[in-house]
C-alpha positions in Angstrom: 0.0 22.9 -41.6 0.8 19.2 -41.2 3.6 20.0 -38.7 1.4 22.2 -36.5 0.1 20.7 -33.3 -3.2 22.6 -33.3 -4.8 24.8 -35.9 -8.2 26.5 -36.3 -9.9 26.0 -39.7 -13.4 27.4 -39.3 -15.8 28.8 -36.7 -19.6 29.1 -37.1 -22.9 28.5 -35.5 -25.6 26.0 -36.3 -28.3 27.1 -37.2 -26.2 29.8 -38.9 -26.5 33.6 -38.4 -25.1 36.0 -40.9 -21.6 37.3 -40.4 -20.6 34.3 -38.1 -18.9 32.0 -40.5 -15.1 32.5 -40.3 -12.5 30.5 -42.0 -8.8 30.7 -41.1 -5.5 30.2 -42.9 -2.0 29.2 -41.9 0.0 32.2 -40.6 -1.5 35.6 -40.0 -5.3 35.8 -39.5 -6.8 39.2 -38.9 -10.3 40.0 -37.6 -10.6 43.6 -38.5 -13.2 45.9 -36.9 -13.3 49.2 -38.9 -15.0 52.4 -37.7 -17.3 54.0 -40.3 -19.4 57.1 -40.5 -22.3 54.9 -39.5 -20.8 53.8 -36.2 -17.9 52.8 -34.0 -16.0 49.6 -34.4 -16.3 48.8 -30.7 -18.6 46.0 -29.5 -19.0 44.4 -33.0 -17.8 40.9 -32.0 -14.0 40.8 -32.0 -13.8 39.4 -28.4 -16.9 37.3 -29.1 -15.0 35.5 -31.9 -12.0 34.9 -29.6 -14.3 33.6 -26.9 -15.9 31.2 -29.4 -12.5 29.7 -30.3 -11.6 29.4 -26.6 -15.0 27.9 -25.8 -14.4 25.3 -28.6 -11.1 24.5 -27.0 -12.5 23.7 -23.6 -13.2 27.0 -21.9 -16.0 26.6 -19.3 -18.5 29.0 -20.9 -18.9 31.2 -23.9 -20.8 34.0 -22.3 -22.7 34.2 -19.0 -26.2 32.7 -18.8 -27.6 36.1 -18.0 -26.2 37.7 -21.3 -27.2 34.6 -23.2 -30.8 34.9 -22.2 -30.8 38.5 -23.3 -29.8 37.5 -26.9 -32.6 35.5 -28.5 -30.6 35.0 -31.7 -28.0 32.9 -29.9 -30.4 30.6 -28.1 -30.7 26.9 -29.1 -27.6 27.2 -31.3 -24.5 25.0 -31.4 -20.9 26.1 -31.9 -19.2 24.3 -34.8 -15.4 24.4 -34.5 -13.4 22.8 -37.3 -9.8 22.3 -36.2 -6.7 20.2 -37.0 -4.3 18.1 -34.8 -1.2 17.4 -36.8 -2.6 15.9 -40.1 -6.0 14.9 -38.6 -9.1 16.9 -39.1 -11.9 17.2 -36.5 -15.2 19.0 -36.1 -16.5 19.9 -32.6 -20.2 20.5 -31.8 -21.0 22.1 -28.5 -24.2 23.9 -27.4 -24.1 27.6 -26.2 -23.6 29.2 -23.7 -22.3 26.6 -21.3 -22.5 22.8 -21.5 -20.3 19.9 -20.5 -21.5 17.8 -23.4 -19.2 17.7 -26.4 -19.2 15.7 -29.7 -16.2 15.4 -32.0 -16.5 14.2 -35.5 -13.8 13.1 -37.9 -13.1 15.4 -40.9 -14.5 18.9 -41.5 -18.2 18.7 -42.1 -21.5 20.2 -41.1 -23.1 16.8 -41.3 -23.7 14.8 -38.1 -23.0 11.1 -38.8 -22.8 8.6 -36.0 -20.3 6.6 -37.9 -17.9 9.6 -37.9 -18.0 10.2 -34.1 -14.4 10.4 -32.7 -15.4 11.4 -29.2 -18.6 12.0 -27.2 -18.7 12.9 -23.5 -18.3 15.7 -21.0 -15.8 18.6 -21.1 -13.2 16.9 -18.8 -13.3 13.9 -21.1 -13.0 16.1 -24.2 -10.0 17.9 -22.7 -8.3 14.6 -21.8 -8.9 13.4 -25.4 -7.5 16.6 -26.8 -4.4 16.5 -24.5 -3.7 12.9 -25.6 -4.1 13.9 -29.3 -1.7 16.8 -28.9 0.9 15.5 -26.5 0.2 11.7 -26.2 0.9 11.9 -22.4 3.9 14.1 -22.6 2.1 16.7 -20.5 2.1 14.1 -17.7 5.9 13.4 -17.3 5.5 12.2 -13.7 2.7 11.0 -11.3 2.7 14.3 -9.4 3.1 16.7 -12.3 0.6 17.5 -15.0 0.5 20.5 -17.3 -3.1 20.7 -18.5 -4.3 22.0 -21.9 -6.3 24.8 -20.3 -3.2 25.9 -18.4 -1.3 26.2 -21.6 -4.1 28.0 -23.4 -4.1 30.8 -20.8 -0.6 31.7 -22.3 -1.6 31.2 -25.9 -5.1 32.9 -26.0 -5.3 36.4 -24.5 -8.3 38.6 -24.2 -8.5 42.4 -24.4 -9.4 43.0 -20.7 -6.5 41.5 -18.8 -4.8 39.2 -21.2 -1.9 41.3 -22.1 -0.9 41.8 -18.5 -1.6 38.1 -17.6 2.0 37.1 -18.0 3.2 39.8 -15.7 0.2 39.1 -13.4 0.8 35.4 -13.3 4.3 35.9 -12.0 2.9 37.9 -9.1 -0.3 36.1 -8.2 0.3 32.4 -9.1 2.5 30.1 -7.3 5.9 30.4 -9.0 6.1 26.6 -9.7 2.7 26.6 -11.6 3.7 29.4 -13.9 7.2 27.9 -14.4 5.7 24.5 -15.2 3.6 26.0 -18.0 6.5 27.9 -19.6 9.1 25.2 -19.2 6.7 22.7 -20.7 6.1 24.9 -23.7 9.8 25.2 -24.1 10.3 21.5 -23.9 12.1 21.6 -20.6 9.7 19.2 -18.8 10.3 15.8 -20.1 10.5 12.3 -18.6 14.2 12.2 -19.3 14.9 15.5 -17.5 12.7 14.5 -14.5 14.4 11.1 -14.4 17.8 12.7 -14.4 16.9 15.1 -11.5 15.3 12.2 -9.6 18.5 10.1 -10.1 20.6 12.9 -8.8 18.3 13.3 -5.8 18.4 9.6 -5.1 22.2 9.4 -5.5 22.7 12.4 -3.2 20.4 10.7 -0.6 22.3 7.4 -0.8 25.7 9.1 -0.4 24.4 11.0 2.7 22.8 7.9 4.2 25.8 5.7 3.7 28.9 7.8 4.2 28.8 7.5 8.0 28.4 3.7 8.2 32.1 2.7 7.3 33.3 5.1 9.9 31.0 3.7 12.6 32.2 0.2 11.7 35.9 1.3 11.8 35.4 2.7 15.3 33.6 -0.5 16.4 36.3 -2.8 15.0 39.0 -0.9 16.7 37.6 -2.1 20.0 37.8 -5.8 19.1 40.5 -8.0 20.8 41.4 -9.8 17.6 42.8 -8.3 14.5 41.6 -9.0 11.0 44.7 -11.1 10.1 44.3 -13.3 13.2 40.7 -14.2 12.5 41.3 -16.9 9.8 43.9 -18.7 12.0 41.6 -18.6 15.1 38.6 -19.8 13.1 40.7 -22.8 11.7 41.7 -23.8 15.2 38.3 -23.5 16.7 36.7 -25.4 13.8 39.2 -28.2 14.3 38.4 -28.4 18.0 34.7 -28.3 17.2 35.1 -31.2 14.8 36.8 -33.2 17.6 34.1 -32.4 20.1 31.4 -33.4 17.6 33.2 -36.7 16.9 33.5 -37.4 20.7 29.8 -36.7 21.2 29.0 -39.1 18.4 31.1 -41.8 20.0 29.5 -41.1 23.4 26.0 -41.4 21.8 27.0 -44.7 20.3 28.3 -46.0 23.7 25.1 -44.8 25.4 23.0 -46.7 22.8 25.0 -49.9 23.5 24.4 -49.4 27.3 20.7 -48.9 26.6 20.6 -52.0 24.5 22.3 -54.2 27.2 22.4 -53.0 30.8 19.5 -50.6 30.7 17.4 -53.3 28.9 18.4 -55.9 31.7 17.6 -53.4 34.5 14.3 -52.6 32.8 13.4 -56.4 32.6 14.3 -56.9 36.3 12.2 -53.9 37.1 9.3 -55.4 35.3 9.7 -58.8 37.1 9.9 -57.1 40.5 6.9 -55.0 39.7 4.9 -58.1 38.8 6.0 -59.9 42.0 5.1 -56.8 44.0 1.7 -56.8 42.4 1.2 -60.6 43.2 2.1 -60.0 46.9 -0.3 -57.1 47.0 -3.0 -59.4 45.7 -2.2 -62.2 48.2 -2.3 -59.6 51.0 -5.7 -58.5 50.1 -7.0 -62.1 49.9 -5.4 -63.0 53.3 -6.8 -59.8 54.9 -10.2 -60.6 53.6 -10.1 -64.2 54.9 -9.0 -63.1 58.4 -11.8 -60.7 58.4 -14.3 -63.4 57.5 -13.0 -65.8 60.1 -13.2 -63.2 62.8 -16.8 -62.5 61.8 -17.5 -66.3 62.0 -16.0 -66.4 65.5 -18.1 -63.6 66.6 -21.3 -65.2 65.3 -20.4 -68.5 67.1 -19.9 -66.7 70.4 -23.2 -64.9 70.0 -25.0 -68.2 69.4 -23.4 -69.7 72.5 -24.6 -66.7 74.5 -28.1 -67.2 73.1 -28.1 -70.9 74.1 -27.0 -70.1 77.6 -29.9 -67.6 77.8 -32.3 -70.3 76.6 -31.1 -72.7 79.3 -31.7 -70.1 82.0 -35.1 -69.3 80.5 -36.2 -72.9 80.4 -35.4 -73.4 84.1 -37.2 -70.2 85.0 -40.5 -70.9 83.1 -40.8 -74.7 83.2 -43.7 -74.6 85.8 -45.8 -72.1 83.8 -48.7 -73.3 81.7 -47.5 -71.2 78.8 -44.4 -71.5 76.8 -42.3 -69.1 74.8 -40.5 -69.9 71.6 -36.8 -70.1 72.4 -36.0 -68.3 69.2 -38.8 -65.7 68.7 -39.8 -65.6 72.4 -43.5 -65.6 71.4 -45.8 -66.7 74.2 -47.6 -70.0 73.2 -50.4 -72.2 74.5 -49.0 -75.5 75.5 -51.1 -77.4 73.0 -49.7 -75.3 70.1 -46.1 -75.2 71.0 -45.0 -77.8 68.5 -46.7 -76.1 65.6 -45.4 -72.6 66.5 -41.9 -73.8 67.0 -42.1 -75.6 63.7 -43.3 -72.3 62.0 -40.5 -70.2 63.4 -37.9 -72.7 62.4 -36.9 -73.8 65.8 -37.4 -77.4 64.8 -36.3 -79.4 61.8 -39.1 -79.9 59.2 -38.6 -83.6 59.5 -39.3 -83.6 63.2 -42.9 -84.6 63.8 -43.0 -85.6 67.4 -43.7 -83.2 70.1 -40.8 -80.9 71.0 -39.4 -81.2 74.3 -36.4 -78.9 74.9 -33.3 -81.0 75.8 -30.6 -79.4 77.8 -28.2 -82.1 76.6 -28.7 -81.0 73.0 -28.0 -77.4 73.9 -24.8 -78.3 75.6 -23.8 -80.4 72.6 -24.5 -77.5 70.4 -22.4 -75.2 72.6 -19.6 -77.7 72.5 -19.6 -77.8 68.7 -19.6 -74.1 68.5 -16.6 -73.9 70.9 -14.7 -76.3 68.7 -15.5 -74.2 65.7 -14.2 -71.1 67.5 -11.0 -72.8 68.3 -10.6 -73.9 64.7 -11.3 -70.3 63.5 -8.8 -68.9 66.0 -6.1 -71.3 64.8 -6.9 -70.4 61.1 -6.7 -66.7 62.0 -3.5 -67.2 63.7 -2.0 -69.0 60.7 -3.3 -66.4 58.3 -1.9 -63.6 60.5 1.5 -65.2 60.3 1.1 -65.5 56.5 -0.1 -61.8 56.4 3.0 -60.7 58.3 5.2 -62.7 56.0 3.5 -61.1 52.9 4.0 -57.7 54.4 7.7 -58.3 54.9 8.0 -59.6 51.4 6.1 -56.6 50.1 8.5 -54.3 51.9 11.5 -56.1 50.6 10.2 -56.3 47.0 9.2 -52.6 47.3 12.7 -51.7 48.2 14.0 -53.7 45.3 11.5 -52.0 43.0 12.7 -48.5 44.2 16.3 -49.5 43.9 15.8 -50.8 40.3 13.9 -47.7 39.4 16.6 -45.5 40.9 19.3 -47.4 39.0 17.5 -46.8 35.7 16.9 -43.1 36.6 20.5 -42.6 37.7 21.8 -44.2 34.6 19.6 -42.1 32.3 20.5 -38.9 34.3 24.2 -39.6 34.0 23.9 -40.2 30.3 21.9 -36.9 29.9 24.5 -35.0 32.0 27.3 -36.4 29.9 25.6 -35.3 26.7 24.6 -31.9 28.2 28.2 -31.2 29.1 29.3 -32.1 25.6 26.6 -30.0 24.0 27.5 -27.1 26.2 31.1 -27.4 25.2 30.1 -27.6 21.5 27.7 -24.6 21.8 30.5 -22.6 23.4 32.8 -23.4 20.5 30.0 -22.6 18.0 29.3 -19.2 19.7 33.0 -18.4 19.6 33.1 -19.3 15.9 29.9 -17.3 15.2 31.3 -14.2 16.9 34.5 -14.5 14.9 32.5 -15.0 11.7 30.5 -11.9 12.5 33.6 -9.9 13.2 35.1 -11.2 10.0 31.9 -10.2 8.1 32.1 -6.8 9.6 35.6 -6.3 8.2 34.3 -7.5 4.9 31.2 -5.4 5.3 33.3 -2.3 5.9 35.2 -2.9 2.6 31.9 -3.6 0.8 30.4 -0.4 2.2 33.4 1.6 1.2 33.1 0.1 -2.3 29.4 0.8 -2.3 29.9 4.4 -1.1 32.4 4.9 -3.9 29.8 3.6 -6.4 27.2 5.9 -4.9 29.5 8.9 -5.2 30.3 7.9 -8.8 26.5 7.6 -9.4 26.1 11.1 -7.9 28.8 12.5 -10.1 27.4 11.0 -13.2 23.8 12.2 -12.3 25.2 15.6 -11.4 27.0 15.8 -14.7 23.8 14.8 -16.5 21.7 17.3 -14.7 24.4 19.9 -15.2 24.3 19.2 -18.9 20.5 19.5 -18.9 20.8 22.7 -16.9 23.3 24.1 -19.3 21.1 23.1 -22.2 18.1 24.8 -20.6 20.3 27.8 -19.9 21.3 27.9 -23.5 17.6 27.5 -24.5 16.6 30.4 -22.2 19.4 32.5 -23.7 18.1 31.7 -27.1 14.5 32.6 -26.1 15.8 35.8 -24.5 17.6 36.6 -27.8 14.4 36.1 -29.7 12.5 38.3 -27.2 15.2 41.0 -27.6 15.1 40.7 -31.4 11.3 41.2 -31.5 11.4 44.1 -29.0 14.1 45.8 -31.0 12.1 45.2 -34.2 8.8 46.6 -32.7 10.6 49.7 -31.2 12.8 50.4 -34.2 15.9 49.6 -32.1 14.9 52.2 -29.5 14.3 49.5 -26.7 15.8 46.3 -25.8 14.2 43.2 -24.4 15.4 41.0 -21.5 14.1 37.8 -19.8 14.9 37.0 -16.3 17.2 34.0 -16.5 15.3 32.0 -13.8 11.6 33.1 -14.1 11.7 34.2 -17.8 9.8 37.3 -16.7 9.9 39.7 -19.7 11.1 43.3 -19.4 11.5 46.1 -21.8 14.5 48.3 -21.1 15.6 51.7 -22.4 18.3 51.4 -25.1 20.8 53.3 -22.9 21.4 51.5 -19.7 19.2 48.9 -18.0 16.4 51.2 -16.8 13.1 49.4 -17.1 10.2 50.9 -19.2 7.2 50.6 -16.8 4.6 52.2 -19.1 1.3 50.5 -19.9 2.3 50.2 -23.5 5.6 48.5 -22.5 3.7 45.9 -20.5 1.4 45.1 -23.4 4.2 45.0 -25.9 6.3 42.8 -23.6 3.5 40.3 -23.4 3.0 40.3 -27.2 6.7 40.0 -27.8 7.1 37.2 -25.3 4.3 35.2 -27.0 5.9 35.8 -30.4 9.3 34.7 -29.0 7.8 31.5 -27.7 6.2 31.0 -31.1 9.5 31.4 -32.9 11.2 29.2 -30.3 8.6 26.5 -30.9 9.2 26.7 -34.7 13.0 26.4 -34.3 13.2 23.6 -31.8 11.5 20.3 -32.4 11.7 19.5 -28.7 9.1 22.2 -28.0 5.6 21.4 -27.0 4.3 24.7 -28.2 1.0 24.4 -30.1 2.2 26.9 -32.7 -1.0 28.7 -32.3 -1.6 32.2 -30.8 -5.0 33.9 -30.4 -4.7 37.6 -29.4 -7.7 39.9 -28.8 -6.9 43.5 -29.7 -5.3 45.5 -26.8 -6.8 48.8 -25.8 -5.8 51.5 -28.3 -4.7 53.9 -25.6 -2.2 51.3 -24.3 -0.1 51.1 -27.4 1.2 53.2 -30.3 -0.9 51.8 -33.1 0.7 53.3 -36.1 4.2 52.5 -35.1 4.7 49.7 -32.5 1.4 47.8 -33.1 1.8 47.9 -36.9 5.2 46.4 -36.5 3.6 43.3 -34.9 1.9 42.5 -38.2 5.1 43.2 -40.0 7.0 40.8 -37.8 4.4 38.0 -38.2 4.4 38.5 -42.0 8.2 38.4 -42.0 8.0 35.1 -40.0 5.6 33.7 -42.7 8.1 34.4 -45.4 10.9 32.7 -43.5 8.8 29.6 -43.0 7.8 29.4 -46.7 11.5 30.0 -47.8 12.8 27.3 -45.4 10.1 24.7 -45.3 7.8 25.5 -48.2 4.8 25.8 -45.8 3.6 28.0 -42.9 3.7 25.9 -39.7 2.0 28.3 -37.3 -1.2 30.2 -36.9 -1.6 33.7 -35.5 -5.2 34.9 -35.0 -5.5 38.6 -33.9 -8.5 40.9 -33.7 -7.8 44.5 -34.2 -9.3 48.0 -34.6 -6.2 49.0 -36.6 -4.3 47.3 -39.3 -1.4 48.7 -41.4 -1.7 49.4 -45.1 0.3 46.3 -46.2 -2.3 44.1 -44.4 -5.2 46.0 -46.0 -3.6 45.5 -49.4 -3.6 41.8 -48.8 -7.2 41.8 -47.5 -8.1 38.5 -49.2 -5.2 36.7 -47.5 -4.7 38.1 -44.1 -8.1 39.6 -43.3 -10.3 36.7 -42.5 -13.3 38.8 -41.4 -14.2 42.4 -41.5 -16.6 43.9 -38.9 -17.9 47.4 -38.6 -20.4 49.3 -36.5 -23.6 51.2 -37.3 -25.6 48.3 -38.9 -26.4 44.8 -37.6 -25.0 43.1 -40.7 -21.5 44.4 -39.8 -21.5 42.9 -36.4 -20.8 39.3 -35.5 -24.3 37.6 -35.1 -25.7 41.0 -35.8 -25.7 41.8 -32.0 -24.0 44.0 -29.5 -23.6 43.2 -25.8 
């Protein structure tokens, strides 16, 4: 059993119930339900045992909650399933009737030791663990493709109600790809190498389609160019030489400009600075002169006003000299005669040093007017002189301003000329560079065309190689399907004593049983059931023959309805074929590498004779001790 992917060793409940402990062997395992004079063999637990195995292998529920509540003896009990994966032994414990919690222990044992726990978690985690143990990720050959353990088990564990029409039914109701993925995985057709080969072919095909038009487009474009491919190198050499000369000329020009800037431009800049300083000095003197003229004119005005006041005073004196009262000539305040000196003194009309009585003197007023007139004349002469100086400064300012503008214009014009010279040179260089760039692009397009053609040839070669690889794989798969079909035909012929022939659809692997003469299909209910059993056995044999197969080498068949099949002839031959396969295995390998568990109401005599070997449990009706768990539901 060491070569078998999955094998069932023992099924029981904890706490135990009589008649539930079942141990299995390699090869044929029969659960026989025998009718007696005490009762029928129906409803004694055949399907229940199959469901227990399936429940231990990840099925959602054992029986419905409603049925479970009706059977007190099943409540608070745990399924114990001892199974093997390759050479490893494991014991699963899972409560009935439906729970997500699973515990897997190492070795086959009824004891629950924490140190022996291999896995503990929910049902999805348990299935993931089981998949990894069985296939080590091979059931996930790509990111978008996964063949789950439960999908595979639907083809390996069949119940009595609809299991033997499931293969036929799956081809009708399921998406074609889902069914094909299950079958092709079991046959070893879904591998990373095969998927990679098909992806490589798809990629290569896409690359060829995407790139085959590009060289033609380039060829059409290049045909419109004015210069041929052979002229490009000569033209590029000529333009690059001209470009080198232009660049050298620009460098010389830049050197000359730098010299000019270091001499003439520097001198002009220094003159500009001097003129600007002189201009600023003139502007300063203008301001000072204008300020003095303004001050002198104000002084003239004040002197004239004072003369006018003195003249008014003389007239007032003559008009009021006969009055007993006096007015201050400055503040015009009316004064008693005896206080005139004091008041005049207070208002500042007299000098503080004057102590004698004031007596207005017309001579003094005249003298004062004379002094003021002299002052006015002096101020007028000063203003006249300053005005002449002001006019001179303005002329100088205008002349210096003109020189300043001229110097600035010379510098600007020189810089502008230098910039224009460099701009013309740069434009000429840019034009040459653009011509060179255009030629280089055209040259690169010619090269690109050759590269694309070379690349396209490589893609086509890649496509041919990928196509050859896929073709080889397809031929291999075709041969494998032919082999599987031959196994199917062999089994059908064996079961029908060469009165029927079997055929698998080359694409879908749909099984058909045909009449021996011609290709007329046998559509009877028995033929559908036999086709399913024969197909499963063919898959089993294929898995034993080819090491690339992912088949679990385990089949669990609940007994088909008696009315659907000829028990004494065809159904009995199923047991004979499996026993024959056992003998072949022992002869060739010295061990039996598969396990076939079948429940049945009927078994042939040769199986009865070996009851201690093939018959793993015998059930019968009429009494509770003959039923699995002692119950009927």
